[in-house]
MIBA-893803 format. One record per residue (C-alpha): residue number from 1; residue in three letters; x, y, z. Coordinates in pm, 1 decimal, always signed. Last residue first. Layout:
! residues N
PT, lolum, senu, X, Y, Z
PT, NUM, ala, X, Y, Z
...
***
This chain:
! residues 428
PT, lolum, senu, X, Y, Z
PT, 428, glu, -578.7, +712.1, -2314.9
PT, 427, ile, -718.5, +464.5, -2063.9
PT, 426, leu, -601.5, +549.7, -1712.7
PT, 425, arg, -649.8, +250.0, -1487.8
PT, 424, thr, -744.2, +192.3, -1124.3
PT, 423, arg, -748.7, -146.3, -956.0
PT, 422, gly, -997.3, -203.1, -677.2
PT, 421, asp, -1080.5, -562.0, -773.1
PT, 420, glu, -1434.8, -447.8, -854.0
PT, 419, thr, -1312.2, -215.8, -1128.3
PT, 418, ile, -1193.7, +143.9, -1152.5
PT, 417, gln, -1151.2, +349.7, -1466.3
PT, 416, lys, -1031.2, +695.4, -1567.7
PT, 415, ile, -1096.1, +769.1, -1933.9
PT, 414, gly, -895.9, +979.8, -2177.3
PT, 413, ala, -823.0, +1336.2, -2286.6
PT, 412, gly, -1106.8, +1329.0, -2538.5
PT, 411, glu, -1201.3, +1690.0, -2477.4
PT, 410, ser, -1311.9, +1628.4, -2119.5
PT, 409, met, -1224.2, +1318.6, -1918.9
PT, 408, ile, -1472.7, +1034.7, -1890.7
PT, 407, leu, -1507.2, +866.7, -1553.3
PT, 406, arg, -1553.4, +494.1, -1597.8
PT, 405, ala, -1691.7, +247.1, -1345.1
PT, 404, glu, -1669.2, -129.7, -1394.3
PT, 403, phe, -1846.6, -389.1, -1188.9
PT, 402, arg, -1820.3, -762.2, -1145.2
PT, 401, asn, -1974.0, -1047.2, -948.1
PT, 400, lys, -2346.4, -1009.7, -1019.9
PT, 399, thr, -2300.2, -795.1, -1327.7
PT, 398, ala, -2229.6, -424.5, -1327.0
PT, 397, glu, -2196.1, -115.4, -1542.6
PT, 396, leu, -2128.8, +237.6, -1420.3
PT, 395, val, -2053.8, +541.5, -1638.5
PT, 394, pro, -1935.4, +818.2, -1409.5
PT, 393, pro, -2159.0, +1115.3, -1331.3
PT, 392, trp, -2002.9, +1360.9, -1405.0
PT, 391, glu, -1776.2, +1455.1, -1695.1
PT, 390, his, -1416.9, +1541.3, -1607.1
PT, 389, gly, -1184.2, +1836.0, -1676.5
PT, 388, phe, -1269.7, +2015.9, -1352.8
PT, 387, ile, -1456.2, +1792.2, -1113.2
PT, 386, glu, -1813.3, +1892.6, -1027.3
PT, 385, arg, -1959.9, +1637.9, -794.3
PT, 384, ser, -2296.7, +1482.0, -715.6
PT, 383, lys, -2303.6, +1272.9, -400.7
PT, 382, leu, -2295.4, +897.6, -423.6
PT, 381, gly, -2581.2, +720.6, -247.3
PT, 380, leu, -2508.8, +377.2, -390.0
PT, 379, ala, -2874.6, +333.8, -485.7
PT, 378, gly, -2851.8, +645.1, -700.1
PT, 377, leu, -2561.5, +505.1, -898.2
PT, 376, asp, -2767.3, +200.2, -996.0
PT, 375, ser, -2535.8, -43.3, -1176.8
PT, 374, thr, -2532.7, -274.2, -875.9
PT, 373, tyr, -2298.9, -540.8, -742.1
PT, 372, glu, -2416.0, -868.9, -592.1
PT, 371, gly, -2450.2, -1049.9, -261.7
PT, 370, tyr, -2694.5, -795.5, -120.1
PT, 369, arg, -2530.1, -655.3, +191.8
PT, 368, leu, -2164.6, -738.4, +133.1
PT, 367, phe, -2204.1, -649.6, -235.6
PT, 366, trp, -2354.4, -310.4, -151.1
PT, 365, thr, -2065.7, -241.3, +86.2
PT, 364, lys, -1817.3, -322.7, -190.2
PT, 363, glu, -2008.5, -102.1, -433.8
PT, 362, ala, -1993.1, +190.4, -189.7
PT, 361, tyr, -1618.8, +148.5, -134.5
PT, 360, tyr, -1560.8, +134.6, -511.9
PT, 359, leu, -1774.9, +444.6, -569.1
PT, 358, glu, -1567.1, +631.0, -312.9
PT, 357, arg, -1256.1, +513.2, -502.0
PT, 356, leu, -1398.6, +658.9, -822.1
PT, 355, ala, -1440.9, +994.1, -649.1
PT, 354, asp, -1088.2, +974.4, -508.4
PT, 353, trp, -951.2, +915.9, -859.4
PT, 352, ala, -1137.6, +1223.1, -980.9
PT, 351, glu, -1011.2, +1436.8, -693.6
PT, 350, glu, -657.0, +1321.3, -771.1
PT, 349, asp, -694.1, +1432.3, -1132.0
PT, 348, pro, -863.8, +1760.1, -1036.8
PT, 347, gly, -582.7, +1863.7, -800.9
PT, 346, pro, -523.3, +1724.2, -453.9
PT, 345, glu, -364.5, +1953.4, -192.6
PT, 344, tyr, -88.2, +1748.8, -34.6
PT, 343, pro, +4.5, +1839.2, +322.2
PT, 342, gly, +377.0, +1891.2, +379.2
PT, 341, gly, +713.5, +1785.8, +249.7
PT, 340, gly, +1070.5, +1869.8, +157.8
PT, 339, tyr, +1082.6, +2217.9, +9.5
PT, 338, ala, +1424.3, +2382.6, -9.4
PT, 337, arg, +1483.2, +2261.6, -360.9
PT, 336, val, +1774.5, +2103.1, -544.7
PT, 335, ala, +1653.9, +1987.2, -883.5
PT, 334, asn, +1689.5, +1631.8, -1009.0
PT, 333, thr, +1336.7, +1547.1, -900.7
PT, 332, phe, +1129.2, +1252.6, -787.3
PT, 331, leu, +787.0, +1333.2, -642.5
PT, 330, val, +677.0, +1110.9, -354.2
PT, 329, tyr, +301.6, +1121.1, -288.1
PT, 328, gly, +176.4, +969.3, +36.9
PT, 327, trp, -23.9, +652.5, +78.5
PT, 326, met, -403.1, +654.1, +107.9
PT, 325, glu, -474.2, +482.2, -224.5
PT, 324, pro, -243.5, +205.6, -105.8
PT, 323, tyr, -503.3, +79.2, +146.9
PT, 322, his, -294.1, -206.3, +283.6
PT, 321, met, -159.7, -10.5, +578.9
PT, 320, asn, -471.5, -84.0, +783.7
PT, 319, val, -591.2, +96.6, +1094.6
PT, 318, ile, -795.3, +343.2, +888.3
PT, 317, gly, -757.7, +710.1, +790.6
PT, 316, gln, -421.9, +616.1, +639.9
PT, 315, pro, -209.3, +903.2, +770.6
PT, 314, ser, +109.4, +982.6, +575.5
PT, 313, trp, +430.1, +923.2, +771.2
PT, 312, thr, +278.4, +650.7, +985.4
PT, 311, trp, +243.0, +544.6, +1348.8
PT, 310, asn, +87.6, +214.1, +1450.6
PT, 309, ser, +61.6, +125.1, +1818.6
PT, 308, glu, +56.5, -244.3, +1906.6
PT, 307, ala, -237.3, -409.6, +2076.9
PT, 306, phe, -178.9, -499.0, +2441.2
PT, 305, pro, -33.4, -845.0, +2488.9
PT, 304, lys, -282.2, -1119.8, +2579.2
PT, 303, gly, -414.5, -1231.8, +2917.1
PT, 302, thr, -748.9, -1079.5, +2822.9
PT, 301, glu, -836.3, -886.3, +3138.9
PT, 300, ser, -480.1, -845.0, +3268.6
PT, 299, asp, -365.9, -694.7, +2938.3
PT, 298, thr, -5.9, -801.9, +2896.7
PT, 297, ala, +302.5, -584.4, +2845.5
PT, 296, lys, +537.8, -724.1, +2585.7
PT, 295, val, +869.0, -846.2, +2721.7
PT, 294, tyr, +1204.1, -673.7, +2773.3
PT, 293, arg, +1465.2, -853.3, +2979.0
PT, 292, gly, +1602.2, -861.1, +3335.6
PT, 291, gly, +1356.5, -1118.4, +3462.5
PT, 290, glu, +1062.3, -907.5, +3351.7
PT, 289, val, +1091.0, -556.6, +3212.1
PT, 288, val, +785.4, -402.9, +3044.7
PT, 287, met, +701.5, -321.0, +2682.9
PT, 286, lys, +408.6, -156.2, +2501.7
PT, 285, trp, +461.9, -238.9, +2135.0
PT, 284, glu, +556.4, +8.2, +1861.6
PT, 283, val, +504.4, -52.6, +1489.4
PT, 282, arg, +635.9, +226.1, +1265.0
PT, 281, ser, +492.8, +278.0, +919.2
PT, 280, phe, +616.2, +435.0, +598.6
PT, 279, asn, +425.8, +527.7, +283.9
PT, 278, ile, +485.2, +548.3, -88.5
PT, 277, arg, +283.8, +631.1, -400.9
PT, 276, trp, +517.9, +726.3, -683.9
PT, 275, ile, +523.2, +1060.1, -868.1
PT, 274, asp, +739.2, +1124.4, -1173.5
PT, 273, gly, +866.4, +1482.8, -1203.7
PT, 272, glu, +1204.0, +1399.0, -1356.2
PT, 271, ser, +1204.9, +1038.2, -1470.5
PT, 270, pro, +1195.4, +739.8, -1242.7
PT, 269, pro, +1461.5, +473.5, -1201.5
PT, 268, ala, +1252.7, +278.6, -1281.5
PT, 267, ala, +1027.1, +385.6, -1570.0
PT, 266, arg, +671.4, +254.0, -1556.4
PT, 265, asn, +478.8, -70.0, -1501.4
PT, 264, ala, +659.2, -90.3, -1165.7
PT, 263, cys, +634.2, -468.9, -1152.6
PT, 262, glu, +995.1, -576.9, -1203.0
PT, 261, ala, +1124.8, -217.6, -1198.8
PT, 260, leu, +1142.8, -220.4, -817.9
PT, 259, val, +1413.5, -485.4, -843.0
PT, 258, lys, +1618.7, -297.3, -1102.5
PT, 257, trp, +1567.2, +20.8, -898.8
PT, 256, pro, +1778.1, -124.7, -621.3
PT, 255, ile, +1666.5, -42.2, -263.6
PT, 254, ala, +1931.5, +132.3, -50.8
PT, 253, leu, +1825.8, +141.0, +314.1
PT, 252, glu, +1957.1, +328.6, +618.9
PT, 251, ile, +1807.5, +289.3, +965.2
PT, 250, glu, +1862.1, +480.0, +1287.5
PT, 249, trp, +1789.6, +378.5, +1645.8
PT, 248, gly, +1689.2, +556.8, +1964.4
PT, 247, thr, +1821.4, +754.5, +2261.2
PT, 246, asp, +1866.2, +463.8, +2499.9
PT, 245, arg, +1810.3, +444.2, +2877.7
PT, 244, asp, +2010.3, +189.0, +3072.9
PT, 243, thr, +1950.9, -127.2, +3274.7
PT, 242, pro, +1687.9, -262.6, +3034.7
PT, 241, asp, +1952.9, -383.8, +2786.0
PT, 240, asn, +1798.3, -538.7, +2474.1
PT, 239, leu, +2012.2, -334.1, +2231.9
PT, 238, thr, +2236.1, -64.8, +2377.1
PT, 237, gly, +2234.5, +309.1, +2312.1
PT, 236, asp, +2221.0, +504.6, +1988.9
PT, 235, ile, +2161.9, +197.1, +1779.4
PT, 234, asn, +2274.9, +198.9, +1415.9
PT, 233, val, +2091.4, -16.5, +1163.3
PT, 232, ala, +2206.2, -110.9, +813.6
PT, 231, lys, +2056.8, -219.4, +483.9
PT, 230, lys, +2165.0, -263.5, +122.0
PT, 229, leu, +1922.0, -461.5, -92.0
PT, 228, gly, +2086.8, -642.9, -383.7
PT, 227, ala, +1795.4, -876.3, -444.7
PT, 226, ile, +1480.6, -746.5, -279.2
PT, 225, asp, +1324.8, -1087.5, -225.8
PT, 224, trp, +999.9, -1256.3, -325.8
PT, 223, his, +946.8, -1569.5, -121.5
PT, 222, his, +670.4, -1405.9, +81.7
PT, 221, val, +436.7, -1349.1, -212.4
PT, 220, ala, +129.1, -1193.7, -50.3
PT, 219, pro, -201.4, -1275.8, -215.5
PT, 218, gly, -413.4, -1069.2, -217.9
PT, 217, gly, -790.5, -1115.8, -241.1
PT, 216, asp, -921.2, -762.7, -286.1
PT, 215, arg, -918.1, -672.3, +86.7
PT, 214, tyr, -572.4, -831.2, +104.8
PT, 213, pro, -436.7, -568.9, -133.9
PT, 212, lys, -336.1, -705.3, -473.5
PT, 211, val, -29.9, -883.0, -612.6
PT, 210, leu, +158.5, -793.6, -293.4
PT, 209, phe, +533.8, -853.0, -290.9
PT, 208, leu, +728.4, -928.3, +24.3
PT, 207, asp, +1035.1, -829.5, +223.4
PT, 206, phe, +1090.2, -923.6, +589.3
PT, 205, val, +1426.6, -796.9, +707.7
PT, 204, thr, +1638.3, -845.5, +1019.9
PT, 203, ala, +1841.7, -531.8, +1087.1
PT, 202, tyr, +1865.0, -641.9, +1453.9
PT, 201, ala, +1668.6, -324.8, +1538.7
PT, 200, asn, +1379.6, -441.2, +1319.2
PT, 199, ile, +1307.8, -418.3, +944.8
PT, 198, glu, +992.0, -449.5, +733.7
PT, 197, leu, +972.6, -416.0, +354.7
PT, 196, glu, +661.1, -404.2, +138.4
PT, 195, tyr, +616.7, -385.8, -237.9
PT, 194, tyr, +324.3, -319.6, -469.1
PT, 193, glu, +150.7, -493.7, -754.9
PT, 192, his, -195.0, -339.4, -722.3
PT, 191, thr, -309.5, -6.9, -574.1
PT, 190, asp, -299.3, +167.6, -918.7
PT, 189, gly, -35.8, +413.0, -793.9
PT, 188, asp, +225.2, +338.9, -1059.2
PT, 187, pro, +521.0, +268.2, -828.6
PT, 186, asp, +335.6, +133.7, -523.1
PT, 185, ile, +594.7, +125.9, -241.7
PT, 184, phe, +544.5, +43.6, +128.0
PT, 183, val, +830.7, +71.5, +380.7
PT, 182, glu, +815.4, -52.5, +741.4
PT, 181, phe, +1000.1, +17.8, +1067.5
PT, 180, asp, +981.6, -227.8, +1358.2
PT, 179, asn, +907.4, -301.2, +1721.8
PT, 178, asp, +892.6, -678.0, +1718.3
PT, 177, his, +591.4, -886.4, +1608.8
PT, 176, trp, +612.3, -657.9, +1306.6
PT, 175, ile, +902.6, -870.7, +1184.5
PT, 174, val, +697.2, -1176.0, +1091.8
PT, 173, ala, +1005.4, -1381.5, +1003.3
PT, 172, asp, +1122.5, -1321.8, +648.8
PT, 171, lys, +1488.9, -1339.4, +747.0
PT, 170, glu, +1555.6, -1500.4, +1085.0
PT, 169, thr, +1685.2, -1274.7, +1365.7
PT, 168, leu, +1370.4, -1184.0, +1557.3
PT, 167, thr, +1399.3, -1066.3, +1919.5
PT, 166, ala, +1436.9, -687.8, +1918.1
PT, 165, ser, +1467.6, -408.7, +2173.3
PT, 164, val, +1561.1, -40.9, +2196.4
PT, 163, his, +1429.2, +108.3, +2522.0
PT, 162, pro, +1436.9, +489.8, +2515.4
PT, 161, glu, +1328.8, +502.6, +2149.8
PT, 160, glu, +1333.7, +793.8, +1903.5
PT, 159, leu, +1329.7, +649.3, +1553.4
PT, 158, arg, +1537.5, +803.4, +1274.5
PT, 157, ala, +1483.5, +676.2, +922.7
PT, 156, ala, +1691.4, +691.7, +606.0
PT, 155, val, +1560.0, +570.6, +270.4
PT, 154, phe, +1749.1, +555.4, -58.7
PT, 153, phe, +1605.5, +447.3, -394.3
PT, 152, tyr, +1898.4, +300.8, -581.0
PT, 151, glu, +2091.6, +267.4, -907.1
PT, 150, asp, +2048.1, +589.8, -1106.1
PT, 149, asp, +2032.2, +806.6, -793.9
PT, 148, trp, +1775.0, +856.8, -522.9
PT, 147, ala, +1678.6, +1032.5, -199.8
PT, 146, met, +1441.2, +994.2, +93.4
PT, 145, arg, +1429.8, +1123.8, +451.3
PT, 144, val, +1225.4, +979.1, +733.6
PT, 143, gln, +1113.4, +1089.7, +1078.4
PT, 142, thr, +988.2, +924.2, +1397.6
PT, 141, arg, +939.7, +1090.2, +1738.7
PT, 140, leu, +814.9, +903.6, +2042.8
PT, 139, pro, +502.7, +1002.4, +2240.8
PT, 138, pro, +284.2, +959.1, +1931.4
PT, 137, tyr, +12.8, +1226.9, +1894.3
PT, 136, glu, -319.2, +1089.1, +2009.7
PT, 135, gly, -549.6, +948.4, +1747.0
PT, 134, arg, -713.9, +1117.5, +1449.2
PT, 133, gly, -481.7, +1071.0, +1151.0
PT, 132, thr, -575.4, +702.6, +1157.1
PT, 131, ile, -215.8, +581.7, +1152.7
PT, 130, asp, -120.6, +802.1, +1448.3
PT, 129, ala, +141.6, +1054.6, +1345.5
PT, 128, phe, +495.5, +1042.6, +1206.7
PT, 127, asp, +695.6, +1363.9, +1231.2
PT, 126, glu, +727.3, +1579.1, +918.4
PT, 125, thr, +974.2, +1452.5, +665.1
PT, 124, trp, +1346.2, +1519.2, +688.1
PT, 123, ile, +1508.5, +1690.6, +392.1
PT, 122, ala, +1740.5, +1525.5, +141.1
PT, 121, gly, +1961.8, +1802.1, +0.2
PT, 120, lys, +2272.3, +1678.1, +179.1
PT, 119, trp, +2238.9, +1310.3, +266.2
PT, 118, glu, +2612.7, +1236.5, +239.6
PT, 117, glu, +2698.1, +1559.2, +423.3
PT, 116, glu, +2444.0, +1492.4, +697.8
PT, 115, asn, +2575.3, +1142.2, +765.2
PT, 114, ile, +2297.3, +914.0, +884.9
PT, 113, arg, +2480.3, +635.8, +1065.1
PT, 112, gly, +2309.0, +309.6, +971.2
PT, 111, asp, +2609.6, +192.2, +768.2
PT, 110, ile, +2485.8, +245.8, +413.1
PT, 109, val, +2754.6, +482.1, +284.8
PT, 108, pro, +2571.4, +748.3, +86.4
PT, 107, glu, +2591.8, +745.3, -294.9
PT, 106, gly, +2704.9, +1075.6, -444.8
PT, 105, arg, +2531.5, +1373.9, -601.7
PT, 104, leu, +2198.3, +1269.0, -454.2
PT, 103, arg, +1876.9, +1308.5, -652.8
PT, 102, gln, +1612.9, +1477.8, -441.9
PT, 101, cys, +1275.6, +1333.5, -339.6
PT, 100, met, +1019.2, +1611.6, -299.4
PT, 99, tyr, +774.8, +1472.2, -45.0
PT, 98, val, +395.7, +1487.5, -27.2
PT, 97, asn, +159.4, +1401.4, +255.7
PT, 96, arg, -189.7, +1266.7, +205.3
PT, 95, met, -464.7, +1465.4, +377.8
PT, 94, val, -737.3, +1264.0, +546.5
PT, 93, asp, -1082.9, +1418.1, +575.1
PT, 92, gly, -1231.0, +1153.3, +800.9
PT, 91, val, -1265.9, +777.2, +788.6
PT, 90, pro, -1087.0, +533.2, +561.7
PT, 89, arg, -1297.2, +234.9, +451.1
PT, 88, ala, -1396.5, -104.7, +582.4
PT, 87, phe, -1691.5, -243.4, +385.6
PT, 86, glu, -2002.9, -210.5, +598.0
PT, 85, glu, -2223.3, -496.7, +715.7
PT, 84, glu, -2591.1, -417.3, +774.4
PT, 83, ser, -2690.2, -738.5, +599.6
PT, 82, pro, -2993.8, -730.3, +378.5
PT, 81, gln, -3341.8, -816.2, +503.7
PT, 80, glu, -3548.8, -940.9, +209.5
PT, 79, pro, -3238.8, -1082.6, +42.3
PT, 78, arg, -3190.1, -989.1, -325.4
PT, 77, glu, -3233.4, -1295.5, -543.9
PT, 76, ala, -2905.1, -1379.4, -710.0
PT, 75, arg, -2850.4, -1300.9, -1075.9
PT, 74, glu, -2765.0, -1558.9, -1338.5
PT, 73, gly, -2876.2, -1380.3, -1656.2
PT, 72, ala, -2563.1, -1451.3, -1853.2
PT, 71, gln, -2333.5, -1701.2, -1679.6
PT, 70, glu, -2086.7, -1545.0, -1442.6
PT, 69, cys, -1720.4, -1475.5, -1495.1
PT, 68, ser, -1549.2, -1502.2, -1154.3
PT, 67, met, -1350.1, -1824.5, -1187.8
PT, 66, ile, -1187.9, -1738.8, -1520.7
PT, 65, ala, -1100.0, -1380.3, -1431.6
PT, 64, ala, -965.9, -1473.9, -1088.0
PT, 63, leu, -747.0, -1749.2, -1230.2
PT, 62, ser, -604.8, -1513.8, -1487.5
PT, 61, leu, -541.6, -1245.6, -1226.3
PT, 60, val, -344.7, -1483.5, -1005.1
PT, 59, ala, -137.3, -1639.6, -1278.3
PT, 58, ala, -58.2, -1320.2, -1466.9
PT, 57, thr, +45.9, -1140.5, -1150.2
PT, 56, ile, +282.3, -1415.1, -1038.9
PT, 55, leu, +417.3, -1457.5, -1387.5
PT, 54, met, +554.0, -1104.0, -1383.8
PT, 53, arg, +420.4, -857.4, -1629.8
PT, 52, arg, +539.2, -845.8, -1987.8
PT, 51, met, +211.0, -985.7, -2109.6
PT, 50, ile, +36.1, -667.1, -2003.1
PT, 49, gly, +236.9, -447.3, -2236.6
PT, 48, pro, -56.2, -227.2, -2326.9
PT, 47, glu, -363.8, -304.7, -2116.4
PT, 46, glu, -686.9, -467.2, -2226.2
PT, 45, arg, -1002.6, -540.9, -2036.6
PT, 44, gln, -1257.1, -732.2, -2246.3
PT, 43, lys, -1565.6, -520.4, -2285.4
PT, 42, leu, -1887.5, -478.8, -2093.8
PT, 41, ala, -2146.4, -330.3, -2324.1
PT, 40, gly, -2357.6, -631.4, -2409.6
PT, 39, thr, -2650.6, -436.2, -2269.3
PT, 38, lys, -2876.4, -728.4, -2198.0
PT, 37, gly, -2688.4, -1059.7, -2182.6
PT, 36, asp, -2515.7, -971.1, -1858.0
PT, 35, ser, -2192.7, -940.0, -2053.3
PT, 34, cys, -1891.0, -1096.2, -1890.1
PT, 33, leu, -1607.4, -885.7, -1747.8
PT, 32, ala, -1250.8, -1009.1, -1722.3
PT, 31, val, -1239.8, -1186.2, -2059.3
PT, 30, ala, -930.3, -1397.7, -2038.0
PT, 29, ala, -595.3, -1295.3, -2186.1
PT, 28, phe, -409.9, -1477.1, -1906.5
PT, 27, arg, -479.5, -1816.9, -2058.4
PT, 26, ala, -533.1, -2112.0, -1831.8
PT, 25, ser, -303.6, -2406.0, -1900.5
PT, 24, gly, -235.1, -2485.2, -1538.2
PT, 23, ile, -313.9, -2181.9, -1321.9
PT, 22, ile, -278.7, -2345.0, -987.2
PT, 21, gly, +18.5, -2557.6, -1081.5
PT, 20, arg, +197.6, -2261.4, -1234.7
PT, 19, met, +135.7, -2069.3, -916.1
PT, 18, glu, +286.6, -2346.9, -708.6
PT, 17, glu, +585.6, -2347.6, -941.3
PT, 16, val, +629.9, -1974.1, -878.6
PT, 15, asp, +643.8, -2035.8, -504.4
PT, 14, thr, +512.2, -1872.0, -193.3
PT, 13, ile, +147.4, -1812.1, -260.8
PT, 12, glu, +12.5, -1714.2, +78.3
PT, 11, lys, -326.3, -1773.6, +234.2
PT, 10, glu, -428.1, -1469.8, +434.5
PT, 9, glu, -450.1, -1426.8, +810.5
PT, 8, arg, -108.6, -1267.4, +854.5
PT, 7, arg, -182.2, -1010.3, +585.0
PT, 6, met, -445.3, -838.0, +799.6
PT, 5, his, -173.0, -631.4, +963.9
PT, 4, tyr, -399.0, -330.1, +1004.1
PT, 3, arg, -591.9, -462.8, +1298.7
PT, 2, lys, -964.6, -439.6, +1258.4
PT, 1, met, -1156.8, -229.7, +1507.5
***
């Protein structure tokens, strides 16, 4: 099984100047899909306001568009015995969680001590579960509460832990090598241009920006920082002391909207009723005491530490946090409500996006097996669906290295689209 922290194996772009060097004089407004010379139906992809995006996104996507366009008619011969390789995808009927994120009347003091009066109205989430949604229930409890005001998105976390430990003190170290808590934020839910933050019991932070998920080529921008981040950790016990038994540790974060706005592609702070895709993860290593200090337990057969446990707020269905389509739904509201979270029952819009995502997984598997994409819906084995307000089947066009699927909404309401890079778009 693949480990979910695939990011450590990827090449990183760490500097804006490096990106400029890569892209040179290439234009961002490149044609992303090239006609196969037969239908001529594949159009240039256009998005309102696209030139306002950050340089990092423009550089990477421009380069991808230029390098990937194929010459008309150049199609690879299909292998006689295709690979049996499968594109990694979530397994099981996974329910995303939902949370009503309340506006706070006053800003909480970010000191790591979760004051009930300061967080009044912000309800605790359900307990974290195994990342797959199928594994054993975690032996240690983890919960989160969220809130917001005009300046910040607030997160508080409570992690039950009898042996609080940490080793990493340098910013942007690989924090998940310690026990840690992680935040993932995709403001517009298109699975691209999202944020990640990791923090350990020393309050050491690793913050990064993902242009695309690693499965779609990344990269991770490690030199991106959450300017103005407020963070604090409070330990109910003692850090790195095996002689006693701790209760756990608490975390408080205040993430500025002005930073999240950089690639939100929507209002930040959000408007009443806006929904962002967000998830939280806890990494927990099996520890033992050697020489009076905590160390990772080692598998006697391999000589390596046992694999870490991954517990999440909303289950991913796969041991990989970088499937943003599986993250929970956070609805921002000014109203004070008694409801804080629970299973999310998808409506027709979410069902339509899920159907396009299934097509994406199938196309990716087809590409792994045959070295090209296909425009044959039947070959992909997609089941027929009836989705209220949408016309089935989707329109699918493909060249060797590109595909585009469009699900037309009824009565001219718009078009839902997904492309080979996994990005979803609503075309109105």
